N, CA and C atoms as an extended XYZ file, in Angstrom:
204
Properties=species:S:1:pos:R:3:atomname:S:1:resname:S:1:resid:I:1 pbc="F F F"
N        83.745      116.351      100.778 N   UNK     1
C        84.882      115.537      100.143 CA  UNK     1
C        86.166      116.057      100.214 C   UNK     1
N        86.424      117.445      100.103 N   UNK     2
C        87.657      117.878      100.271 CA  UNK     2
C        88.217      117.629      101.711 C   UNK     2
N        87.391      117.692      102.672 N   UNK     3
C        87.878      117.427      104.078 CA  UNK     3
C        88.534      115.967      104.146 C   UNK     3
N        88.078      115.038      103.384 N   UNK     4
C        88.492      113.655      103.440 CA  UNK     4
C        89.852      113.511      102.785 C   UNK     4
N        90.102      114.411      101.789 N   UNK     5
C        91.444      114.395      101.110 CA  UNK     5
C        92.617      114.784      102.048 C   UNK     5
N        92.229      115.835      102.903 N   UNK     6
C        93.263      116.381      103.783 CA  UNK     6
C        93.520      115.289      105.006 C   UNK     6
N        92.328      114.633      105.357 N   UNK     7
C        92.468      113.618      106.431 CA  UNK     7
C        93.368      112.528      105.860 C   UNK     7
N        93.128      112.038      104.584 N   UNK     8
C        93.903      110.908      104.079 CA  UNK     8
C        95.408      111.327      103.953 C   UNK     8
N        95.690      112.529      103.559 N   UNK     9
C        97.042      113.015      103.383 CA  UNK     9
C        97.742      113.069      104.757 C   UNK     9
N        96.984      113.579      105.754 N   UNK    10
C        97.573      113.600      107.205 CA  UNK    10
C        97.848      112.070      107.640 C   UNK    10
N        96.993      111.169      107.407 N   UNK    11
C        97.216      109.840      107.731 CA  UNK    11
C        98.257      109.260      106.923 C   UNK    11
N        98.381      109.406      105.730 N   UNK    12
C        99.594      108.908      104.918 CA  UNK    12
C       100.955      109.487      105.474 C   UNK    12
N       100.994      110.754      105.733 N   UNK    13
C       102.098      111.419      106.320 CA  UNK    13
C       102.560      110.807      107.655 C   UNK    13
N       101.504      110.619      108.403 N   UNK    14
C       101.741      110.048      109.813 CA  UNK    14
C       102.317      108.666      109.709 C   UNK    14
N       101.765      107.772      108.735 N   UNK    15
C       102.306      106.514      108.498 CA  UNK    15
C       103.669      106.443      108.005 C   UNK    15
N       103.962      107.327      107.049 N   UNK    16
C       105.346      107.451      106.534 CA  UNK    16
C       106.280      107.918      107.586 C   UNK    16
N       105.983      108.792      108.501 N   UNK    17
C       106.767      109.242      109.544 CA  UNK    17
C       107.019      108.096      110.470 C   UNK    17
N       106.063      107.213      110.748 N   UNK    18
C       106.295      106.063      111.602 CA  UNK    18
C       107.176      104.928      110.951 C   UNK    18
N       106.922      104.595      109.706 N   UNK    19
C       107.523      103.465      108.950 CA  UNK    19
C       108.880      103.939      108.333 C   UNK    19
N       109.013      104.997      107.843 N   UNK    20
C       110.193      105.462      107.028 CA  UNK    20
C       110.720      106.709      107.423 C   UNK    20
N       110.998      107.001      108.693 N   UNK    21
C       111.496      108.388      108.929 CA  UNK    21
C       112.804      108.719      108.248 C   UNK    21
N       113.730      107.632      107.961 N   UNK    22
C       114.932      107.919      107.265 CA  UNK    22
C       114.773      108.483      105.981 C   UNK    22
N       113.796      107.971      105.364 N   UNK    23
C       113.545      108.477      103.920 CA  UNK    23
C       113.016      109.996      104.015 C   UNK    23
N       112.218      110.327      104.940 N   UNK    24
C       111.747      111.613      105.071 CA  UNK    24
C       112.887      112.582      105.469 C   UNK    24
N       113.836      112.099      106.220 N   UNK    25
C       115.001      112.848      106.548 CA  UNK    25
C       116.005      113.095      105.203 C   UNK    25
N       116.127      112.135      104.449 N   UNK    26
C       116.873      112.306      103.168 CA  UNK    26
C       116.147      113.348      102.220 C   UNK    26
N       114.774      113.154      102.215 N   UNK    27
C       114.065      114.203      101.413 CA  UNK    27
C       114.266      115.583      102.032 C   UNK    27
N       114.148      115.779      103.301 N   UNK    28
C       114.264      117.065      103.905 CA  UNK    28
C       115.580      117.699      103.686 C   UNK    28
N       116.703      116.788      103.707 N   UNK    29
C       118.073      117.365      103.749 CA  UNK    29
C       118.752      117.046      102.424 C   UNK    29
N       118.031      116.807      101.392 N   UNK    30
C       118.740      116.374      100.083 CA  UNK    30
C       119.733      117.366       99.472 C   UNK    30
N       119.558      118.688       99.623 N   UNK    31
C       120.525      119.665       99.145 CA  UNK    31
C       121.410      120.255      100.155 C   UNK    31
N       121.232      119.906      101.520 N   UNK    32
C       122.092      120.476      102.489 CA  UNK    32
C       123.160      119.612      103.109 C   UNK    32
N       122.938      118.327      103.079 N   UNK    33
C       123.853      117.393      103.751 CA  UNK    33
C       124.261      116.288      102.732 C   UNK    33
N       125.538      116.050      102.710 N   UNK    34
C       126.025      114.963      101.746 CA  UNK    34
C       126.452      113.674      102.626 C   UNK    34
N       125.932      112.579      102.301 N   UNK    35
C       126.165      111.296      103.018 CA  UNK    35
C       125.921      111.380      104.474 C   UNK    35
N       124.952      112.120      104.954 N   UNK    36
C       124.551      112.313      106.424 CA  UNK    36
C       123.590      111.297      106.750 C   UNK    36
N       123.437      111.161      107.981 N   UNK    37
C       122.508      110.170      108.638 CA  UNK    37
C       121.701      110.875      109.766 C   UNK    37
N       120.443      110.531      109.968 N   UNK    38
C       119.639      111.084      110.993 CA  UNK    38
C       120.052      110.557      112.399 C   UNK    38
N       120.013      111.408      113.437 N   UNK    39
C       120.280      110.981      114.738 CA  UNK    39
C       119.090      110.076      115.340 C   UNK    39
N       119.340      109.302      116.317 N   UNK    40
C       118.322      108.476      116.961 CA  UNK    40
C       117.299      109.404      117.541 C   UNK    40
N       117.646      110.635      117.999 N   UNK    41
C       116.715      111.528      118.588 CA  UNK    41
C       115.747      112.047      117.522 C   UNK    41
N       116.363      112.350      116.341 N   UNK    42
C       115.497      112.781      115.225 CA  UNK    42
C       114.492      111.636      114.866 C   UNK    42
N       114.908      110.368      114.642 N   UNK    43
C       114.116      109.232      114.333 CA  UNK    43
C       112.962      109.004      115.366 C   UNK    43
N       113.350      109.003      116.590 N   UNK    44
C       112.300      108.875      117.679 CA  UNK    44
C       111.250      110.037      117.635 C   UNK    44
N       111.700      111.305      117.524 N   UNK    45
C       110.843      112.364      117.494 CA  UNK    45
C       109.863      112.344      116.253 C   UNK    45
N       110.498      111.949      115.153 N   UNK    46
C       109.695      111.800      113.918 CA  UNK    46
C       108.687      110.680      114.020 C   UNK    46
N       108.937      109.617      114.635 N   UNK    47
C       108.016      108.519      114.954 CA  UNK    47
C       106.894      109.073      115.848 C   UNK    47
N       107.334      109.832      116.858 N   UNK    48
C       106.303      110.286      117.848 CA  UNK    48
C       105.327      111.266      117.072 C   UNK    48
N       105.838      112.099      116.200 N   UNK    49
C       105.004      112.904      115.453 CA  UNK    49
C       104.259      112.293      114.476 C   UNK    49
N       104.635      111.040      113.929 N   UNK    50
C       103.778      110.311      113.124 CA  UNK    50
C       102.682      109.591      113.859 C   UNK    50
N       102.910      109.213      114.992 N   UNK    51
C       101.837      108.659      115.956 CA  UNK    51
C       100.699      109.805      116.090 C   UNK    51
N       101.224      111.002      116.434 N   UNK    52
C       100.336      112.153      116.764 CA  UNK    52
C        99.516      112.455      115.457 C   UNK    52
N       100.220      112.504      114.283 N   UNK    53
C        99.435      112.791      112.965 CA  UNK    53
C        98.411      111.712      112.688 C   UNK    53
N        98.805      110.429      112.934 N   UNK    54
C        97.795      109.297      112.637 CA  UNK    54
C        96.617      109.329      113.559 C   UNK    54
N        96.869      109.626      114.808 N   UNK    55
C        95.797      109.641      115.755 CA  UNK    55
C        94.917      110.900      115.468 C   UNK    55
N        95.567      112.044      115.130 N   UNK    56
C        94.725      113.172      114.784 CA  UNK    56
C        93.855      112.941      113.532 C   UNK    56
N        94.416      112.211      112.585 N   UNK    57
C        93.646      111.983      111.305 CA  UNK    57
C        92.444      111.084      111.654 C   UNK    57
N        92.584      110.071      112.479 N   UNK    58
C        91.558      109.243      112.882 CA  UNK    58
C        90.494      110.015      113.627 C   UNK    58
N        90.850      110.926      114.570 N   UNK    59
C        89.931      111.857      115.272 CA  UNK    59
C        89.090      112.755      114.382 C   UNK    59
N        89.850      113.397      113.478 N   UNK    60
C        89.219      114.301      112.516 CA  UNK    60
C        88.241      113.517      111.634 C   UNK    60
N        88.560      112.203      111.179 N   UNK    61
C        87.715      111.454      110.443 CA  UNK    61
C        86.353      111.112      111.109 C   UNK    61
N        86.513      110.674      112.401 N   UNK    62
C        85.372      110.378      113.274 CA  UNK    62
C        84.465      111.627      113.498 C   UNK    62
N        85.156      112.702      113.820 N   UNK    63
C        84.396      114.017      114.081 CA  UNK    63
C        83.687      114.396      112.715 C   UNK    63
N        84.306      114.238      111.655 N   UNK    64
C        83.619      114.638      110.375 CA  UNK    64
C        82.424      113.743      110.039 C   UNK    64
N        82.573      112.500      110.394 N   UNK    65
C        81.359      111.551      110.185 CA  UNK    65
C        80.271      111.852      111.177 C   UNK    65
N        80.523      112.244      112.381 N   UNK    66
C        79.514      112.499      113.352 CA  UNK    66
C        78.828      113.820      113.162 C   UNK    66
N        79.482      114.768      112.471 N   UNK    67
C        78.860      116.111      112.328 CA  UNK    67
C        78.557      116.353      110.803 C   UNK    67
N        77.961      115.539      110.161 N   UNK    68
C        77.559      115.784      108.766 CA  UNK    68
C        76.165      116.101      108.725 C   UNK    68
């Protein structure tokens, strides 16, 4: 059961990275940057990371189902 919690968290983080990378940038830089904006490179790399996290979560889920 605990394995599935980590898989769900990984999937949710991946989806957030794909859909709302700007929000994650604001959370990450809340105390260091005033009125700043993320660069296009940051947004692109964040979305690519989100795709990787989402795919990894699906692979881990399938693996955990097959090896029970």
